Structure formats: C-alpha cells, structure tokens
C-alpha positions, -999 to +999 in steps of 0.1 A: -229-243-608-207-273-600-176-251-597-195-226-576-208-254-554-174-268-550-157-235-539-186-228-515-185-263-501-149-256-491-159-225-473-185-245-453-158-271-447-135-246-432-162-231-411-173-264-397-136-276-390-127-243-372-158-241-350-148-249-314-182-261-303-174-299-301-139-294-288-146-303-251-168-333-257-158-365-240-151-393-245-131-387-276-151-412-296-181-392-290-163-361-302-152-379-333-186-391-340-202-356-337-177-341-363-175-372-386-204-367-409-201-328-412-164-335-422-170-362-446-182-336-472-213-344-491-231-322-517-237-292-493-269-285-511-288-270-481-261-244-471-257-235-508-294-229-510-293-206-480-264-186-493-277-183-529-311-171-517-293-145-496-272-134-527-303-134-549-317-106-527-283-087-525-275-098-490-241-099-474-229-136-479-206-133-449-236-126-425-252-158-439-221-182-439-226-192-402-263-200-408-253-221-438-228-240-416-255-244-389-281-260-415-255-284-427-247-296-391-285-298-384-290-319-416-263-342-405-279-352-370-310-361-391-288-385-412-271-400-381-305-408-365-320-418-399-292-443-404-299-459-370-336-461-377-331-476-412-302-499-398-280-487-427-244-497-428-230-473-454-233-434-456-213-414-482-192-444-491-181-452-454-195-469-424-225-452-408-220-435-374-236-463-354-216-490-374-183-471-371-188-468-333-197-504-329-165-514-347-147-490-325-161-506-294-156-541-305-119-534-311-111-512-280-133-528-254-132-564-266-171-565-267-193-591-282-209-580-315-243-576-297-229-554-270-207-534-295-239-530-317-257-514-286-227-493-278-225-479-314-263-472-314-262-454-280-233-432-288-246-424-323-279-413-308-258-390-284-238-377-313-270-367-332-283-349-301-252-329-298-251-321-335-286-305-331-273-285-302-243-274-322-265-260-351-287-242-326-257-226-309-243-214-342-277-197-350-276-179-317-242-167-324-253-150-357-252-114-341-215-119-339-214-120-377-235-090-384-271-104-380-294-085-356-302-102-324-340-100-333-334-120-364-311-145-348-338-153-322-365-154-349-345-180-370-336-200-339-372-201-328-383-211-363-358-238-363-372-252-332-408-245-335-413-253-371-385-274-385-380-296-356-417-305-351-425-309-388-392-328-397-395-352-369-432-356-374-422-365-411-397-391-399-422-406-376-448-409-404-422-426-425-416-450-399-453-457-392-461-463-428-439-493-429-462-509-403-495-501-420-513-523-446-521-493-468-508-458-474-522-434-497-501-415-522-514-381-507-500-393-473-466-401-487-466-366-504-475-350-471-447-369-453-420-359-480-428-323-476-424-326-439-393-349-438-375-334-466-392-301-477-391-283-443-355-280-439-349-268-474-377-244-470-360-230-438-328-226-459-343-206-485-363-185-459-332-180-437-311-167-466-338-143-477-345-131-441-308-124-435-306-105-469-337-084-459-330-082-423-366-093-419-382-116-392-415-117-408-416-149-426-449-140-444-429-113-463-437-120-500-401-125-511-393-149-481-425-167-486-420-173-525-385-186-518-398-209-493-424-223-518-396-226-544-376-247-519-406-269-511-411-278-548-373-282-554-371-305-523-400-327-534-384-331-567-351-339-550-368-368-529-385-383-559-351-384-577-336-398-545-361-426-545-355-433-582-318-436-574-324-459-546-336-485-572-320-474-605-288-457-593-253-470-593-243-484-558-207-472-562-219-436-569-251-436-548-231-441-515-255-467-500-270-501-508-297-502-535-332-512-526-327-502-489-362-487-489-376-519-501-358-538-475-374-516-448-407-518-466-410-481-469-438-470-493-422-445-515-440-427-543-422-448-568-429-480-551-466-473-543-473-460-578-458-493-591-479-515-569-511-495-579-504-499-616-492-534-619-515-564-627-520-587-599-494-613-609-466-588-614-478-568-583-473-601-562-438-605-576-429-570-565-445-575-532-422-606-527-393-585-532-400-563-501-383-570-468-356-592-481-324-595-460-304-591-492-307-578-527-289-597-553-281-584-588-309-607-602-334-593-575-325-557-584-329-564-622-364-579-614-374-549-591-363-525-620-381-545-647-415-544-627-412-508-619-405-498-655-431-521-668-458-506-646-451-472-659-444-458-623-408-448-634-421-427-662-448-412-642-425-403-611-399-389-635-425-368-651-438-356-617-402-346-608-399-325-640-432-308-631-421-298-598-387-285-609-406-264-634-428-250-608-397-241-587-380-224-615-410-204-624-410-192-588-374-180-592-383-162-624-401-136-602-368-125-588-339-103-602-318-119-630-284-121-613-259-149-609-273-162-578-308-167-597-287-187-623-271-208-597-304-216-581-320-225-614-290-246-623-292-263-588-330-271-595-321-288-627-293-307-609-319-320-582-340-336-609-312-353-629-282-358-604-266-392-608-258-395-569 
C-alpha cells in the first residue's frame, strides 16, 4: 500500500504544481502561501481514497485524478484556517502558514511582532479562501477530463451544499466545546463525523460516482462506500487524538498536547476525565490550558490517561470502527483497489504519524 500511495502522491504533486489557477495571484507572498501547504506533500490519504474507490468500481482513474487533486487542495484550506484557530506554529515539520507569513512581514516590512502577527493571520485567511476557490474551480473543470457536465455540477454542488456546511459546522462545534463546562461524548462523536468524516465521505462517494457516471448519491454502491469512509474517518481521528498525546513529536509534525493547550474535549481526554477518580481527575484538569508542555508534564498526562483506562478504551473503539469499515469493503469486488483500501484502513488505525 505504501509504495502505491507514494506513486500516487507523486501524481497528485505533479497535478497540483502544473495547475495554473494560482499563477495570477498578487502579491507574491499570497501566491506562495496558497501553494505552500499543497506542495509540502503530506500523506495524500484523501485523494488516494477517491482514486481507489473509483478503481474499485472499474472507473477510469484519469477521469478521477483532477477531482483527487481538488480534494487535496480543499483539505489544505481547512488546515490553514485550523492552524490559525488553534494558534499552531508547526505543520508538517515547518512553520504554519500564518507563522511563515508573519516571519516574512517582520523581515520585509520591518514590522513589530504584533503587527507582523496580524499580517500573517490576515494573509493566511485569504490564502485559505483562495484554496477553497481553487478546489471548486478544478471540480468545475472535470468535463475537460472526461467527466460529464451533469456529474461535475453534482459534485460541485455536493461539495458546497453538504461538505462546506457540515465541515465548517464541525469546526465551529469544536471551537464552541472548549468554552463549555460540559460536553457529552455523543456530542464529540457527532462533531468528529462533521469535521473529519464528511470530507472523507465525499472522497469515497466522488470516486464511486465518477466510476459509475452517476449523480445519484443514494445509489447503493456510492452510499456504502460513503459509510465505509465515515467509519474509517472516525477511526482516523481517534488515532490522531492518540498521537497528539502518545506520538513522537519529531514524527507527528506538530507539538504534543496541543489539544490540551486549547482545552479541546477529545474522545480520549473526555473519557479519561470520566473514568479517573477525583484526585487524579483534578491532576489531569490542571494540565489543561498550559502555555508550555514539558517532558515531565507530558509524562504525567500519559500516565493519567493510561491509568484511567481511556487509552485502552479508545484504541479498542478505533479497532471496532476499522473492522466495520473493512466489512463494508468486503461487499465489493476482490480487486487490487479493494486490497489497497483495506490496507489503508489498517494504516489509519495504526499509523505512527
């Protein structure tokens, strides 16, 4: 799977680099910010999901390739804006978009740190806006690559009517939760399906729809692959939350415990707080919202979460979701793309980064 993913990622990289949409953007720092994240690489899981779902149903992969590039660019605008909201400094081992732009402004315009920070935030917001427009434009150009006008229009409308509304609603809930005194696990689960699951669902559905040349998203095959992606996406998020505490910072690409710093009630954290005795619960609560997480603090957080049983419970839930996703795939023909999708699902639940 990893070799296939690497080969496919190179195709996506080429498609993004050769697309002319950003060429006329000004000033140059905005253009650079728009292309920065998409060109940094990354796992390319979402475009691979789209392409492999298309291949699963014997679709023409060349027809689906532009849509795969579109979802990768779309994913990147969410990262740019998410990094601003979370005030993160590192993405994929390099400065985040708003931080990189702030550094640029401080150097080129001799701004104070405060003014440079505002410049970076303002320009990063604009870069994310343009990335969303770029993704939408690629989808509307699908007929140039063999996809019917009717289906291209249906995919574009679904991206705007469903994905935009649900994904941004999920992000809004994620922000709101950190201001509330109490958040239920069922609310967090619903938020994850919106914020993380809906784009993965769209990728699977789009790949299937292109293969079948079908704009009816209630089609059983399209619907089943959408359900597969939702389960896989939920498992992916649980693994991501686990890595945010137990991962290796050099591999993870961003600081550990960033969710704790933002007081985000993840499934892992919320489960631990519910399961810990009062004294240990207070210890974990005291680790929320800190300006810095030392090695000793991270070690304490890990011990408390393990001790509560939350780590075991969440890892088991991740495995259950992955099994459900794989069972959905077993309804489909046994070809190399089903094998790749099964291996991808396994990777999502055990990835080290």
